[in-house]
PATOR-196480 format. One record per residue (C-alpha): residue number from 1; x, y, z. Coordinates in steps of 0.001 Angstrom, whole numbers, plus 500000, padded with zeros to 6 digits. Each point is the difference from the previous one (the first is absolute). Last residue first. Layout:
N
SITE  NUM  X  Y  Z
...
END
This chain:
391
SITE  391  674822  444643  174879
SITE  390  503427  499815  498399
SITE  389  498773  498319  496781
SITE  388  497011  502370  499657
SITE  387  502230  503230  500357
SITE  386  502442  498588  497423
SITE  385  497038  499094  497568
SITE  384  498588  503382  500588
SITE  383  503244  501753  499136
SITE  382  500502  497829  496910
SITE  381  496511  501218  498834
SITE  380  500817  503631  500749
SITE  379  502871  500012  497815
SITE  378  498213  498158  497273
SITE  377  497162  502589  500259
SITE  376  502371  502745  499815
SITE  375  501574  498476  496793
SITE  374  496671  499634  498533
SITE  373  499178  503499  500470
SITE  372  503132  501448  498468
SITE  371  501467  502577  502129
SITE  370  498444  503462  500365
SITE  369  499104  500235  503764
SITE  368  497411  498143  502223
SITE  367  500074  501081  503477
SITE  366  499406  497235  502178
SITE  365  499117  499921  503857
SITE  364  500389  496702  501809
SITE  363  497799  498737  502937
SITE  362  500582  496746  501949
SITE  361  497240  498201  501150
SITE  360  496820  500329  502230
SITE  359  497820  502994  499597
SITE  358  499451  502118  503254
SITE  357  501144  503370  499044
SITE  356  498618  502422  502714
SITE  355  497293  502464  499129
SITE  354  500418  502992  502166
SITE  353  503581  499448  501001
SITE  352  501974  498684  496906
SITE  351  503585  501492  499920
SITE  350  500847  498429  503153
SITE  349  499769  496480  498510
SITE  348  500167  499344  496141
SITE  347  503165  498375  498706
SITE  346  500475  500208  496319
SITE  345  502779  498301  497947
SITE  344  501010  502383  496956
SITE  343  500040  498899  496393
SITE  342  501242  502480  497289
SITE  341  500100  500012  496318
SITE  340  502109  502492  498112
SITE  339  498493  502731  497789
SITE  338  499397  502182  503133
SITE  337  496880  500654  501833
SITE  336  500833  498485  503463
SITE  335  501187  501086  503333
SITE  334  502260  497517  502308
SITE  333  502179  497460  498505
SITE  332  500151  496283  499274
SITE  331  500796  498715  496557
SITE  330  497774  498481  497414
SITE  329  502006  498554  497037
SITE  328  502074  497147  501447
SITE  327  498239  499257  503297
SITE  326  502166  497776  502118
SITE  325  499752  501761  503346
SITE  324  496398  500616  500005
SITE  323  498144  496653  499665
SITE  322  502512  497977  502030
SITE  321  500234  502772  502664
SITE  320  496112  499664  500164
SITE  319  500194  496504  500413
SITE  318  502660  500145  502763
SITE  317  497727  502348  501863
SITE  316  497516  497264  500514
SITE  315  496932  499522  497833
SITE  314  496405  500946  499904
SITE  313  498373  499941  496434
SITE  312  500910  503079  497931
SITE  311  498445  503339  499766
SITE  310  500637  502170  496941
SITE  309  500158  503877  499789
SITE  308  499532  502415  497357
SITE  307  501932  502843  498405
SITE  306  500159  501159  496215
SITE  305  496946  502084  499992
SITE  304  496569  499587  498924
SITE  303  497532  501948  497393
SITE  302  496772  501875  499733
SITE  301  499500  500282  503737
SITE  300  496630  501166  501834
SITE  299  497399  497320  499278
SITE  298  502193  497063  499012
SITE  297  501995  500503  503344
SITE  296  496811  500121  501751
SITE  295  498953  496679  498344
SITE  294  503261  498387  500507
SITE  293  500181  500672  503710
SITE  292  499763  496346  501294
SITE  291  502611  499127  497308
SITE  290  499182  496850  497996
SITE  289  498826  502064  496974
SITE  288  503710  501111  499636
SITE  287  500718  503707  499638
SITE  286  500303  500420  503815
SITE  285  503046  497749  500195
SITE  284  500471  498202  503247
SITE  283  500677  496477  498766
SITE  282  498951  497272  502503
SITE  281  500997  496495  501306
SITE  280  502823  499483  497449
SITE  279  502007  496835  500727
SITE  278  498133  498044  497068
SITE  277  500438  502522  497159
SITE  276  496654  501044  498196
SITE  275  499725  503486  501619
SITE  274  503502  500712  498929
SITE  273  499103  500077  496429
SITE  272  497505  502682  500610
SITE  271  502521  502098  501848
SITE  270  502566  499497  497257
SITE  269  497663  501021  497288
SITE  268  498647  502879  502034
SITE  267  503533  501176  500753
SITE  266  501087  499903  496270
SITE  265  496928  501815  498642
SITE  264  500140  502842  502944
SITE  263  503888  500551  499799
SITE  262  499622  500310  496252
SITE  261  497354  502479  499938
SITE  260  501551  501868  502860
SITE  259  503155  500214  497944
SITE  258  498538  501439  496895
SITE  257  497948  502547  502057
SITE  256  503072  500972  502130
SITE  255  502324  500519  497129
SITE  254  500341  503693  500297
SITE  253  499662  500054  503579
SITE  252  503251  498056  500484
SITE  251  502120  502910  498451
SITE  250  498033  502602  502055
SITE  249  500839  498073  503295
SITE  248  503577  499850  498861
SITE  247  499969  503801  499076
SITE  246  498583  500717  503686
SITE  245  502893  498006  501555
SITE  244  502489  502104  498415
SITE  243  498236  503248  500334
SITE  242  500162  499147  503662
SITE  241  496619  499529  502018
SITE  240  499159  502411  502786
SITE  239  498470  499595  503488
SITE  238  500714  503181  502154
SITE  237  497798  499084  502776
SITE  236  498459  503397  500015
SITE  235  499468  499874  496200
SITE  234  498508  496555  499922
SITE  233  497842  500852  503093
SITE  232  498342  503166  498383
SITE  231  499698  498120  496676
SITE  230  497934  497412  501264
SITE  229  498012  502140  502275
SITE  228  499110  502427  497113
SITE  227  499024  497295  497548
SITE  226  497326  498448  501814
SITE  225  497058  502252  498814
SITE  224  501552  500023  496447
SITE  223  500099  496308  499727
SITE  222  503364  498201  500580
SITE  221  502871  498377  498344
SITE  220  502998  498564  502040
SITE  219  502701  498418  498184
SITE  218  503034  497846  501410
SITE  217  503445  499274  498651
SITE  216  503079  497725  500362
SITE  215  502145  499178  497024
SITE  214  501465  496912  498272
SITE  213  497566  497221  500126
SITE  212  499279  500388  496256
SITE  211  496172  500839  500032
SITE  210  500045  503500  501233
SITE  209  496391  500546  499836
SITE  208  499198  496447  501084
SITE  207  502053  499657  503001
SITE  206  502187  503047  501494
SITE  205  496746  502052  499153
SITE  204  498764  498792  503334
SITE  203  496672  501685  499422
SITE  202  497603  502390  501738
SITE  201  496574  501093  499387
SITE  200  498154  502629  502079
SITE  199  496350  500839  500172
SITE  198  498595  496744  498963
SITE  197  496432  499903  498545
SITE  196  499768  497434  497276
SITE  195  501219  502122  497381
SITE  194  502805  501006  502243
SITE  193  500877  496322  500371
SITE  192  500686  499644  496234
SITE  191  501231  496264  499507
SITE  190  501475  498264  497178
SITE  189  502083  502508  498324
SITE  188  500435  502079  503125
SITE  187  502028  497302  501497
SITE  186  498574  496678  500896
SITE  185  502496  498837  502697
SITE  184  501299  503672  501120
SITE  183  496302  501501  500757
SITE  182  500497  500666  503627
SITE  181  496712  501919  500753
SITE  180  499468  502764  502372
SITE  179  496470  500731  501136
SITE  178  499469  503428  501659
SITE  177  497819  500244  503255
SITE  176  496993  502171  500776
SITE  175  497796  496892  501329
SITE  174  497824  500010  496778
SITE  173  503084  500285  497923
SITE  172  501694  497026  501525
SITE  171  496874  497809  499639
SITE  170  499409  500995  496386
SITE  169  503634  499632  499161
SITE  168  499968  496434  501650
SITE  167  497098  498883  497960
SITE  166  501364  501456  496610
SITE  165  503493  498177  500896
SITE  164  498462  496659  500830
SITE  163  503378  498311  500641
SITE  162  501470  497141  498161
SITE  161  502011  497517  502218
SITE  160  503299  499096  498631
SITE  159  501761  498220  502762
SITE  158  503537  501498  499724
SITE  157  499486  503173  497776
SITE  156  496588  501013  501303
SITE  155  497689  500507  497149
SITE  154  498985  502774  500317
SITE  153  501956  501870  502726
SITE  152  497833  502176  502215
SITE  151  500941  502605  502365
SITE  150  496913  501763  501780
SITE  149  500710  503555  501281
SITE  148  498313  502496  502504
SITE  147  498451  497814  502532
SITE  146  499437  502429  503029
SITE  145  496328  499584  500235
SITE  144  500494  496137  499914
SITE  143  499417  497578  496946
SITE  142  500023  496297  500903
SITE  141  496492  499109  499283
SITE  140  500195  501893  496726
SITE  139  502492  497790  498822
SITE  138  496970  497605  499543
SITE  137  499928  501511  496447
SITE  136  502640  497868  498832
SITE  135  501676  497796  502667
SITE  134  502127  497929  497569
SITE  133  503318  501189  500979
SITE  132  499305  499466  503641
SITE  131  500745  503247  501840
SITE  130  502945  501182  501912
SITE  129  500355  502816  502705
SITE  128  502587  502927  500249
SITE  127  499382  502583  502549
SITE  126  501900  503148  499648
SITE  125  501864  501629  502733
SITE  124  503329  500799  498186
SITE  123  501432  496858  501555
SITE  122  497392  497976  498592
SITE  121  500455  501597  496490
SITE  120  503846  499180  500126
SITE  119  499989  496493  501133
SITE  118  496544  497930  499412
SITE  117  499278  502284  496847
SITE  116  503589  499835  498647
SITE  115  500209  496218  500827
SITE  114  496691  499427  498082
SITE  113  501298  502071  496976
SITE  112  503271  497868  500048
SITE  111  497538  496921  499811
SITE  110  498028  500798  496972
SITE  109  496324  499686  501050
SITE  108  498161  496820  500099
SITE  107  498243  501004  503360
SITE  106  498624  502958  498284
SITE  105  500601  503095  502193
SITE  104  497774  502195  501890
SITE  103  501381  503195  501362
SITE  102  499234  502060  503031
SITE  101  500678  503683  500899
SITE  100  501225  501363  503236
SITE  99  503178  501395  498613
SITE  98  499690  500742  496303
SITE  97  499020  498258  496825
SITE  96  499236  500486  496344
SITE  95  503213  501193  498575
SITE  94  501801  497756  502343
SITE  93  498482  496992  498510
SITE  92  500607  501088  496368
SITE  91  503584  500990  500821
SITE  90  500780  496565  501792
SITE  89  498473  497874  497115
SITE  88  501906  501863  497341
SITE  87  503203  499669  502067
SITE  86  499429  496352  500212
SITE  85  499850  499869  496332
SITE  84  503375  501781  499742
SITE  83  501672  503229  499225
SITE  82  496999  502223  499179
SITE  81  498364  500954  496669
SITE  80  496881  502289  500758
SITE  79  496710  499747  498135
SITE  78  497183  502506  499292
SITE  77  496203  500451  499384
SITE  76  499914  496216  499398
SITE  75  498474  498026  497112
SITE  74  502397  497176  500755
SITE  73  501590  499879  496612
SITE  72  500132  503756  499339
SITE  71  501592  500519  503478
SITE  70  502410  497168  499654
SITE  69  501199  501512  496602
SITE  68  500387  503541  501307
SITE  67  501861  498841  503117
SITE  66  502451  498043  497852
SITE  65  501038  503024  497785
SITE  64  499927  502342  503075
SITE  63  502842  498004  501503
SITE  62  502215  500441  497016
SITE  61  498875  503645  499614
SITE  60  500969  500925  503459
SITE  59  498684  499575  503577
SITE  58  499520  501875  503237
SITE  57  503543  498850  501365
SITE  56  501639  501804  497074
SITE  55  499007  503448  500782
SITE  54  497811  502624  498564
SITE  53  498563  498328  497072
SITE  52  497360  501261  497619
SITE  51  500699  503470  500963
SITE  50  497423  502181  502053
SITE  49  501819  500484  503014
SITE  48  499095  503632  499758
SITE  47  502926  501243  502295
SITE  46  502658  497924  498339
SITE  45  498773  501260  496506
SITE  44  499757  503572  501248
SITE  43  503683  499845  501226
SITE  42  501135  498962  496453
SITE  41  501205  497127  498240
SITE  40  499317  497011  502220
SITE  39  502070  496950  499861
SITE  38  498844  496485  501038
SITE  37  502344  498212  502482
SITE  36  499674  496180  500675
SITE  35  500796  498439  496544
SITE  34  499687  497071  498029
SITE  33  497640  499882  497143
SITE  32  500056  496657  498131
SITE  31  498530  500558  496485
SITE  30  496427  500048  498836
SITE  29  499886  497635  497412
SITE  28  499424  500475  496136
SITE  27  502887  502476  499441
SITE  26  498782  502845  497941
SITE  25  501928  502903  501770
SITE  24  498492  498827  503214
SITE  23  497115  502506  500212
SITE  22  498592  498932  496620
SITE  21  500495  496404  501162
SITE  20  497269  500694  502689
SITE  19  499325  496442  501788
SITE  18  497689  499441  502813
SITE  17  497518  498310  497770
SITE  16  501036  498205  496911
SITE  15  500624  496218  500239
SITE  14  498143  499463  503338
SITE  13  496958  502250  499008
SITE  12  499836  498049  496554
SITE  11  499961  496457  501845
SITE  10  497518  501335  502530
SITE  9  497487  500969  497098
SITE  8  498687  503544  499360
SITE  7  496392  500245  500585
SITE  6  500282  503676  501234
SITE  5  503060  501870  499242
SITE  4  502037  501865  502797
SITE  3  502654  502290  498964
SITE  2  503677  498808  500900
SITE  1  501653  499161  496662
END
């Protein structure tokens, strides 16, 4: 089912799109295609280069099944599946930039993307500068004649500032730049950056798309105008996702709508509960009325993700260790989006330059999984008690 139908729900797209059982002997799921070599029958065939697949690195039915779903959900011209979220960011950036160009990056952006910009892009002669995530239309004051891309992440995945995507898009386009938006937190179910003016949308598919913490993936969706640069860079760099990993992404996508609803409800309940705990200074969750960007979130988003941060009162490292080391259900680990709850201590320093983080206290990032909410509250309540006792 690959034909586009207007007005169809996201749930139906996730369930049916990208599958063609009639081409797979009636099997419901597109199977794992493994292969490098694709065969041609005649000299005319190989000269024409018109077969659906020419070589394994360019994709196969398994990778195409994922790309079709994300393209439909994002309202994009086309999508490419790549090996990781970082690969999605790097391909998107390189598709817009060349030596001598300038890029503006949200100060709340994914740290590996910052490292790529400060390292690789700088070495190739691109100037990377950072802006306050809440700058909005005032970004115009930072634009230069050679600014060719703006990289936004809304909300940022550590401090959760919501960005004014329509304002950023208007400024970028007025200056001849493309707007790239990392949409990993909300997914296309809860935010449609292209409808707000974005040219390219990237995802760390490792997270919500896969949903089981067992595969790496990234996606890049683009408008027709931005597509050529994205595809050229992906092809030249040789980025390719195996059929095995693509199958795991496809599997996760089928339940994305149900999982996002559950993650959203559980995260909001726990975030609201945390606001009433004695040691808590602030809960950074855009869907909470207390969040400084709540109105902007309410304007542009239709839901919220599993991830948020909580700031506890200032305390020494012993308190942080007491909080983390004896958690029973929450575990420490990078990434997020799986069925298991995670808690990560956050240190903000060199990764904040345009708008330094000045809030006092210890910041923890929480991913709320699919465990019982009361069980998770009890785990956090015990951790907070240990934290206070060691302060």
